[in-house]
C-alpha positions as CSV (number, residue, x, y, z in Angstrom):
1,M,-15.9,0.9,-1.4
2,T,-12.2,-0.1,-1.7
3,I,-11.0,-0.8,-5.2
4,F,-8.2,-3.4,-5.6
5,K,-6.1,-3.9,-8.7
6,Q,-3.4,-6.5,-9.6
7,T,0.2,-5.3,-10.0
8,K,0.0,-5.6,-13.8
9,N,-2.8,-3.0,-14.0
10,L,-1.1,-0.3,-11.9
11,K,1.0,1.0,-14.8
12,D,-2.3,1.9,-16.7
13,I,-3.5,3.8,-13.6
14,F,-0.3,5.5,-12.4
15,D,1.9,5.5,-15.5
16,L,4.7,3.8,-13.5
17,S,6.3,0.4,-14.0
18,D,5.4,-2.7,-12.1
19,D,8.9,-2.6,-10.5
20,Y,8.2,0.8,-9.0
21,F,5.6,-0.9,-6.8
22,T,7.1,-4.3,-6.2
23,K,10.5,-2.8,-5.1
24,R,8.8,-0.8,-2.4
25,M,6.8,-3.7,-1.0
26,G,7.5,-4.2,2.7
27,T,9.3,-0.8,3.0
28,E,7.3,2.1,1.7
29,F,4.2,0.0,0.8
30,I,2.9,-2.0,3.7
31,Q,1.0,-5.2,3.5
32,G,-2.5,-4.8,4.8
33,I,-2.5,-1.1,4.0
34,H,-1.3,-0.6,0.5
35,Y,-1.6,-4.2,-0.7
36,V,-3.0,-7.6,0.3
37,I,-2.0,-11.1,-0.6
38,P,-5.2,-13.2,-0.7
39,P,-4.9,-16.8,0.6
40,S,-3.9,-19.3,-2.1
41,S,-3.0,-22.9,-2.2
42,S,-0.4,-22.2,-4.9
43,R,3.2,-22.5,-3.6
44,T,4.7,-20.8,-6.6
45,K,2.5,-17.9,-7.5
46,K,0.7,-15.5,-5.1
47,A,-1.7,-12.8,-6.3
48,I,-1.1,-9.3,-5.0
49,L,-3.9,-6.9,-4.9
50,W,-3.2,-3.2,-4.5
51,D,-5.6,-0.7,-2.7
52,I,-5.8,2.1,-5.2
53,D,-7.0,4.7,-2.6
54,A,-4.1,3.9,-0.3
55,L,-1.7,4.3,-3.1
56,V,-3.1,7.6,-4.2
57,N,-3.0,8.9,-0.6
58,W,0.7,7.7,-0.3
59,M,1.5,9.5,-3.6
60,K,-0.1,12.7,-2.4
61,G,1.7,12.5,0.9
62,H,-1.4,12.0,3.0
63,Q,0.0,8.8,4.7
64,V,0.4,9.3,8.4
65,D,3.2,7.6,10.2
66,S,1.5,5.8,13.1
67,E,4.4,6.4,15.6
68,L,4.4,10.1,14.8
69,D,0.6,10.2,15.2
70,E,0.9,8.5,18.6
71,L,3.6,10.9,19.8
72,L,1.6,13.9,18.7
73,S,-1.5,12.6,20.6
74,R,0.6,12.1,23.7
75,S,1.9,15.7,23.6
76,Q,-1.7,17.0,23.3
77,K,-2.8,15.1,26.4
78,R,-0.3,16.9,28.6
């Protein structure tokens, strides 16, 4: 079961500021993997939900770069 938390709750889990996470959105943290933005009719405020397991894996360095993974699988097929 995947556990999601709002940005404001991440500091209690990881002891890091909200900015640590929001500044990395779209670069180190990828939408659909590390966080999701649920559909909303609000034009001014969007909820952001963070996948706690994906964040822990990223922090531990267990994140696999998909391009590297593809290249490695190609070299093994030869």
